[in-house]
C-alpha positions in Angstrom: 22.0 -122.0 -24.1 18.3 -122.3 -23.1 16.2 -119.7 -21.4 16.3 -121.7 -18.2 20.1 -121.7 -18.3 20.1 -117.9 -18.7 17.6 -117.1 -16.1 16.5 -119.3 -13.1 14.1 -117.4 -10.8 15.0 -119.5 -7.7 18.8 -119.0 -8.2 18.2 -115.3 -8.8 16.1 -115.1 -5.7 18.9 -116.8 -3.6 21.5 -114.5 -5.0 19.5 -111.4 -4.1 18.8 -112.8 -0.6 22.5 -113.4 -0.1 23.4 -109.9 -1.3 20.9 -108.5 1.1 22.2 -110.6 3.9 25.7 -109.3 3.2 24.6 -105.7 3.0 22.2 -105.9 6.0 18.6 -105.0 6.0 17.7 -101.8 4.3 14.7 -99.6 4.3 13.4 -101.3 1.2 13.5 -104.7 2.9 9.9 -104.5 3.9 9.0 -103.9 0.3 10.4 -107.3 -0.8 8.0 -110.1 -1.4 7.1 -112.3 1.6 8.8 -115.4 0.2 12.0 -113.5 -0.3 11.9 -112.2 3.2 11.3 -115.7 4.5 14.3 -117.0 2.6 16.5 -114.2 3.9 15.4 -115.0 7.5 16.2 -118.7 7.0 19.6 -117.9 5.5 20.4 -115.6 8.5 19.4 -118.4 10.9 21.6 -120.9 9.1 24.5 -118.4 9.0 24.2 -117.9 12.8 24.1 -121.7 13.5 27.0 -122.2 11.2 28.9 -119.5 13.0 28.1 -121.1 16.4 29.2 -124.5 15.1 32.4 -122.9 13.9 33.1 -121.5 17.3 32.3 -124.8 18.9 34.7 -126.6 16.6 37.3 -124.0 17.4 36.8 -124.6 21.2 36.9 -128.3 20.7 40.1 -128.0 18.7 41.7 -126.0 21.5 40.6 -128.6 24.1 41.9 -131.4 22.0 45.2 -129.6 21.6 45.5 -129.1 25.4 44.5 -132.7 26.1 47.2 -133.9 23.6 49.8 -131.7 25.3 48.8 -133.1 28.7 48.9 -136.7 27.4 52.3 -136.1 25.9 53.5 -134.7 29.3 52.0 -137.7 31.2 53.5 -140.1 28.7 56.9 -138.5 29.2 56.5 -138.6 33.0 55.4 -142.3 32.8 58.4 -143.0 30.6 60.7 -141.4 33.1 59.1 -143.3 35.9 59.4 -146.5 34.0 63.0 -145.9 33.0 64.3 -144.6 36.3 62.3 -146.7 38.7 64.2 -148.2 41.6 63.5 -151.7 40.3 64.1 -153.2 36.9 61.1 -153.7 34.6 60.9 -156.2 31.7 58.3 -157.5 29.4 58.7 -161.2 28.5 57.0 -163.5 26.1 56.1 -167.1 27.0 59.6 -168.3 26.2 61.3 -165.8 28.4 62.4 -163.5 25.6 62.9 -159.9 26.6 60.6 -157.7 24.6 61.1 -154.5 26.5 63.3 -153.2 29.4 63.8 -150.1 31.4 67.1 -148.4 32.1 67.3 -149.9 35.6 67.0 -153.4 34.3 69.7 -152.6 31.7 72.0 -151.4 34.6 71.1 -154.4 36.8 72.0 -156.9 34.0 75.0 -154.9 32.8 73.7 -154.7 29.2 72.7 -151.7 27.0 69.0 -151.6 26.6 69.1 -151.9 22.8 71.2 -155.1 23.2 69.0 -156.4 26.0 65.8 -156.8 24.0 65.4 -160.0 22.0 67.7 -161.8 24.5 66.4 -164.5 26.8 66.3 -163.8 30.5 67.7 -167.3 31.1 71.0 -166.0 29.7 71.3 -163.8 32.8 70.4 -166.4 35.4 72.9 -168.4 37.4 73.1 -171.9 35.9 72.1 -173.4 39.2 68.8 -171.5 39.1 68.0 -172.0 35.4 65.6 -174.9 36.0 63.9 -172.8 38.7 63.3 -170.0 36.2 61.8 -172.3 33.6 59.4 -173.8 36.1 58.5 -170.4 37.4 57.7 -169.0 33.9 55.5 -172.0 33.2 53.5 -171.3 36.4 53.3 -167.5 35.6 51.5 -168.2 32.3 49.0 -170.6 33.9 46.9 -167.8 35.4 46.8 -164.0 35.5 48.1 -163.9 39.1 51.2 -162.3 40.4 54.0 -164.9 41.2 57.3 -164.4 42.9 60.6 -166.2 42.9 64.1 -165.6 44.2 67.0 -166.1 41.8 70.6 -165.4 41.5 71.2 -163.2 38.4 74.4 -162.2 36.6 74.9 -158.5 36.8 77.5 -156.0 35.4 80.9 -157.5 34.8 79.4 -160.9 35.5 79.0 -160.2 39.2 76.1 -162.2 40.6 73.4 -160.6 42.7 70.3 -162.0 44.6 67.1 -160.9 43.0 63.4 -161.2 43.6 61.5 -161.7 40.4 57.8 -160.7 40.4 55.8 -161.5 37.3 52.2 -160.9 36.1 51.0 -162.5 32.8 48.5 -160.8 30.5 46.9 -161.2 27.1 44.4 -159.4 24.8 41.5 -160.4 27.1 40.2 -163.0 24.7 42.9 -165.5 23.9 45.7 -167.1 26.0 48.2 -165.2 28.1 51.0 -164.3 25.8 53.3 -161.9 27.7 54.2 -161.0 31.3 55.4 -157.9 33.1 58.4 -158.7 35.3 59.9 -156.6 38.1 63.5 -157.3 39.2 64.2 -156.3 42.8 67.8 -156.4 44.0 67.7 -158.0 47.4 71.5 -158.6 47.8 71.8 -156.2 50.7 68.7 -157.7 52.3 69.9 -161.2 52.0 73.3 -160.2 53.3 71.7 -158.6 56.3 69.6 -161.7 56.9 72.6 -163.9 56.7 74.5 -161.6 59.1 71.6 -161.7 61.5 71.4 -165.5 61.2 75.1 -165.7 61.9 74.9 -163.4 64.9 71.9 -165.3 66.2 73.8 -168.6 65.8 76.8 -167.2 67.6 74.7 -165.7 70.3 72.8 -169.0 70.8 76.1 -170.9 71.0 77.4 -168.4 73.6 74.1 -168.6 75.6 74.3 -172.4 75.5 77.9 -172.3 76.6 77.1 -169.8 79.4 74.0 -171.8 80.4 76.0 -175.0 80.5 78.7 -173.3 82.6 76.1 -171.9 85.0 74.4 -175.3 85.2 77.7 -176.9 86.0 78.4 -174.3 88.7 74.9 -174.8 90.1 75.3 -178.6 90.1 78.7 -178.3 91.8 77.3 -175.9 94.4 74.3 -178.1 95.1 76.6 -181.1 95.3 78.8 -179.2 97.8 75.8 -178.1 99.9 74.3 -181.5 99.8 77.6 -183.0 101.0 78.2 -180.4 103.7 74.6 -180.7 104.9 74.9 -184.5 105.1 78.2 -184.2 106.9 76.9 -181.8 109.4 74.2 -184.2 110.6 76.9 -186.5 112.2 78.4 -183.9 114.6 74.9 -182.8 115.5 73.9 -186.3 116.5 77.1 -186.4 118.6 76.2 -183.1 120.3 72.7 -184.4 121.1 74.2 -187.7 122.5 76.7 -186.0 124.7 74.0 -183.5 125.9 71.9 -186.4 127.0 74.9 -187.9 128.8 75.6 -184.6 130.5 72.0 -184.4 131.7 72.2 -188.0 133.0 75.5 -187.4 134.7 74.5 -184.0 136.3 73.7 -184.0 140.1 70.1 -184.4 141.0 68.3 -181.1 141.5 70.6 -179.1 139.2 67.8 -177.4 137.3 69.9 -174.8 135.7 72.2 -177.3 134.0 69.1 -179.3 132.9 67.6 -176.1 131.5 70.7 -175.3 129.5 70.9 -178.9 128.2 67.3 -178.6 127.1 68.0 -175.5 125.1 70.9 -177.2 123.5 68.8 -180.2 122.6 66.0 -178.0 121.1 68.6 -176.1 119.0 70.1 -179.4 117.8 66.7 -180.8 116.9 65.8 -177.7 115.0 69.1 -177.8 113.1 68.7 -181.4 112.3 65.2 -180.7 111.0 66.6 -177.9 108.7 69.4 -180.0 107.5 67.2 -183.0 106.8 64.8 -180.7 104.8 67.7 -179.1 102.9 69.1 -182.6 102.1 65.7 -183.7 100.8 65.5 -180.5 98.7 68.8 -181.1 97.0 68.0 -184.8 96.7 65.1 -183.8 94.4 67.5 -181.9 92.1 69.9 -184.8 91.9 67.4 -187.5 91.2 66.4 -188.2 87.6 62.8 -187.5 86.8 61.1 -190.7 85.6 58.2 -189.8 83.3 55.4 -192.3 83.4 51.6 -192.1 83.3 50.4 -191.0 86.8 46.9 -191.2 88.2 46.6 -188.1 90.5 43.5 -189.5 92.2 45.6 -192.4 93.5 48.4 -190.0 94.4 46.0 -187.9 96.5 44.7 -191.0 98.3 48.2 -192.0 99.3 49.0 -188.5 100.5 45.8 -188.4 102.7 46.9 -191.6 104.3 50.2 -190.0 105.2 48.4 -187.0 106.7 46.0 -189.0 108.9 47.9 -187.8 112.0 47.3 -184.2 111.0 43.6 -184.8 110.4 43.0 -186.7 113.6 40.8 -184.7 116.1 40.1 -181.9 113.7 37.0 -180.8 111.8 38.4 -180.7 108.3 36.0 -180.5 105.3 38.1 -181.9 102.5 36.8 -182.0 98.9 38.4 -182.9 95.6 37.5 -182.8 91.9 38.2 -185.8 89.7 41.9 -185.5 89.0 43.5 -186.3 85.6 46.1 -188.7 84.5 49.3 -186.9 83.8 52.8 -187.5 82.5 55.3 -187.2 85.4 57.3 -188.7 88.2 54.9 -190.4 90.6 57.0 -189.9 93.7 57.9 -186.3 93.0 54.2 -185.4 92.3 53.3 -187.1 95.6 55.7 -184.8 97.3 54.0 -181.8 95.7 50.6 -182.7 97.0 52.0 -183.7 100.4 53.6 -180.2 100.9 50.6 -178.3 99.6 48.1 -180.2 101.7 50.3 -180.1 104.8 50.6 -176.3 104.4 46.8 -176.1 104.0 46.3 -178.1 107.2 48.8 -176.1 109.1 47.4 -172.7 108.2 43.8 -173.7 108.9 44.4 -175.1 112.4 42.4 -172.3 114.0 39.5 -172.7 111.6 36.3 -174.6 112.6 35.6 -176.1 110.2 38.7 -176.1 108.1 37.9 -176.2 104.4 40.4 -177.6 101.9 39.6 -178.2 98.2 41.8 -179.9 95.6 40.7 -178.9 92.1 41.7 -179.6 88.5 41.3 -177.7 85.3 42.3 -178.5 81.7 43.5 -176.4 78.8 44.6 -177.3 75.3 48.2 -177.8 76.4 48.3 -178.4 80.1 46.5 -179.6 83.3 46.2 -177.0 86.1 45.9 -178.3 89.7 45.0 -176.3 92.8 44.8 -176.6 96.6 42.5 -174.0 98.2 41.9 -173.4 101.9 40.1 -171.0 104.2 43.2 -170.4 106.4 45.1 -167.3 107.5 46.0 -166.4 103.9 48.8 -164.0 103.0 49.5 -160.5 101.6 49.8 -160.6 97.8 52.6 -158.1 98.0 54.7 -160.9 99.5 53.8 -163.5 96.8 57.3 -163.3 95.3 58.8 -164.8 98.5 56.4 -167.7 98.7 58.4 -170.3 96.7 61.9 -169.2 97.8 64.1 -171.5 99.8 63.9 -170.8 103.6 61.4 -168.0 102.9 58.6 -167.7 105.6 55.7 -165.3 105.6 54.6 -166.1 109.2 56.5 -166.2 112.5 57.8 -169.5 113.6 56.1 -168.9 116.9 52.8 -169.0 115.2 53.4 -171.7 112.6 56.3 -174.2 112.6 58.2 -175.1 109.5 61.5 -174.9 107.7 60.6 -172.7 104.7 61.6 -175.6 102.3 58.3 -177.2 101.4 57.1 -174.7 98.8 60.6 -174.5 97.4 60.4 -178.2 96.9 57.0 -177.8 95.1 58.5 -175.2 92.8 61.6 -177.3 92.0 59.5 -180.4 91.2 57.0 -178.6 89.0 59.7 -176.7 87.1 61.5 -180.0 86.4 58.2 -181.2 84.9 58.0 -178.2 82.6 55.2 -176.5 84.6 54.5 -173.3 86.5 53.6 -172.5 90.1 51.7 -169.5 91.5 49.5 -168.5 94.4 46.7 -166.1 95.4 45.7 -165.2 98.9 44.2 -162.6 101.1 45.0 -162.1 104.8 42.4 -163.9 107.0 40.5 -165.3 104.0 42.6 -168.2 102.8 44.9 -169.0 100.0 44.9 -170.9 96.7 48.1 -172.6 95.4 48.2 -173.5 91.7 50.6 -175.6 89.6 50.5 -176.7 86.0 51.7 -179.8 84.3 52.1 -179.8 80.5 50.3 -182.6 78.6 53.6 -183.1 76.7 56.7 -182.1 78.7 58.9 -180.4 76.1 62.2 -182.0 77.1 61.0 -185.7 77.0 63.3 -187.8 74.8 60.4 -190.2 74.2 57.4 -188.1 73.2 54.9 -190.7 74.4 54.7 -191.9 78.0 55.6 -195.6 78.5 52.4 -197.4 78.8 53.9 -200.3 80.7 55.0 -198.0 83.5 51.7 -196.6 84.8 52.8 -195.6 88.2 50.1 -194.7 90.6 47.4 -196.1 88.4 
C-alpha cells in the first residue's frame, strides 16, 4: 500500500467537512482554514438543494399518484358509459369483423360479448339487407365522414328489429382507414309509430275523400234541384205577367186603382224574373265544364267594354288599363268576371265626375293577379266577408240596383280556375277588387294549354 493510498489530503478534507456538517458549526469553525470553510459551505448548499429536490420529487409523486387515481376513475366511468349506453357500440374492421362491442350491442344482437367479437356483423343482418350492408361499409371506408343506413338486424331469439347504423372510419392518421366505430340505434318503436301514423293518415285521407265526394254529390244534387226549380218558376211568372197585362187592358177606363195594383204586380214579377235569371246563370256556371285554353285578357277586356257601351254613354268615365297577360282559362267565364267587376265599378261611380276606373295586372312566380279599381262609394272593410256571398248586398236597393249575384259569380269562376278573390275599400273613397289566376291550374289533366285553341287571342 502506497503513502497516497494511506493518506489523501483531499479525501481527508472532505471527511472532516462532512463530519462538521453533520455535527453543525462549532466554536472552532472559524479557526479552520479558508479552503475548508468554503468546502463546508458548498456541501451545505448542495445538501439543501438535494433536500429541496427530494421534496419536489415527493410532491410530484403524490400528484402523479392522484392523477393516476383520477384517470382510473375516469376510465372506469367511461367503461360504464360505453357498456351501458342506450345504443349499441361496435368497432369493426374493413371486412365488417366485430373487434369490440359494448354490453348494449351484446343484448341487441342476443349474443354474449365474448362470443360476439371476431364475428362478422353481416351474420346478424337480415339476408334481404346483406347487400346494403356491404355497399354501406365500402362507402364508410372511403372517407372519415359519418355515414348512416337503416337495416333490419336479427336480435335475441332471432327476432328481427329495425336499426339505424351510424359509422365513422378511422386510422392511425398516416395510412389508410382501417377500422370504424359503429353505433346501433334500435328504431323499431319509431318505425312502428311512423307506420301507424301513415296508416292513420291514409285512413283519414280516404275518409276525407269519401266525405268530400259525398258533400260534393249533395251539393251537385242541391244545385241541380235549385236550377230546375228556378227554371220552372220562370214559366208561371211569365203567365202572371201576361194575365196582369190582360187585366189592365180589360179594366174599365179611368180605373186608376186597378192600374196601380197591376203595376205593382208587374214590377214584382219583373224583379222576381230578374233574380231567377241571375240565379239560373249562377248555377249554369257551376254545371258547365271549364275549357282551359290560352286566353288573351286584353281582347277579353275589349269585348267587355263593347258590351258596356250603354253604361258608358253620356258619362265622364276615365278608364285606364295596364297591358294584360295571356292566361290559361275559360274565355267565356273570364269574360263574365270582367263584365261583373266593371259593371259594378260603373254602378258605384255613377255620382262621380269624373268616374275613374283602372284595370291592372301584376305577376308573381306562380300566378297572375288582376284588379279593378274605382273611385266610387267604396265599402266598410268590416263587411268584406259578405262581398262575394250569394244575394249579399252592402248597399240599399233604393240606392243601387242589383241582385247580389254578380260577385258570387266572380268568386265561383275564379275558384274553378284555382285562383283567389279579395277586395279592399273605404267608404266614400272607392274600392279595389282583386282576383288571381295560377299560371298552371293544379287540377288540369293536361299540364300544358292546348296551343291550337287560343281563345280570345
